[in-house]
N, C-alpha and C positions, 0 to 999 in steps of 0.2 A: 566423582560426580556420578549420580545414579541415573540410569535410563528409566524414565517414566513414560507411561502411555499418555499421550496428549489427546484430550477430548477436543476435536476441532471446533465444535460449537462454543465451548467454554473459552477457547483461545480467541475466537473471533469476537465474542462479547467483551472479553477483557481488553482486546486491542481497540475496539471502536467506542468504548466508554470514555475515551479521551478525545479532546477537540482536534489536536494536530493530525492524528491518523485519519479522522474523518475528512478533514480539509484536504489531505493528500489524496485520498480516494476520490473526492469530488473533483479535484484538479485533474487527475488522470482521466476521469470519466469525461470531463468537459473538453479536454484537449485531444481526445481520441487518437492516442498513439503519437502525439507530438510533444510529449513531456519528458524532460530529462531530470535526473536526480538533482543536479546543481540548480537548475531552474526552479524546481520545487522548493528546495531549501531557501532560496532567495525570496520567493513569493510568500512562503509561509512564515518567513522570518525566524528560522531556527537553524541549528547547526547542520552542516553537511553530514557529520557523523550520525546524528540522530535520524536524519532522513534515510541514510543507508541502512540503519538498523530496522526502521519501519519497512523499507522496501524488501529487505531480506525476509522479514517475518511474513509479509504479504505474499511473497513468492512461495515460501514454505507452505502457506495455507492455500495456495492455488488461486489467489485472488487477482494477482497481476502477473504479467510476464515482462521480462527485460531483454531486449534484443539490441545488438549493435556492438560497437567497439568498446574497449575497456573504459574509455573516458566519456563516450557519448552513447549511453544506453537508453533507448526509447522505452518508456513505460506504457503498458497497455493493459486494460482490464480483460480478464478471462470471462468466459460465459458465467461462471460462478461469481466472479467479481462484480459483474453487471447486476446480477440478481441480488447480491449482498448490498450493493450501493443503493438499489431501488428500495430495498427493505429498510435500511438504516435511514435513508432520506425521509421516509414516511413517519419516523419516530418524532 
């Protein structure tokens, strides 16, 4: 596997051109720190594994934070995540 430089803007565009990542972002924004990954998977109607993959990517990009125990991690938008959510919502 090669280490490649990742362009954050390109990665964010690629991430949010799909419906489920945007829905996840919207749910986290509207629940203001009271959203768990399992709850998100159930509400979005997709697999828990897929939600975890999205969450990990959003954490890597500095869009969300995840705090709590290993099974109950609360998801919250970062300042950058709030800005991204606002911009993507306007599209």
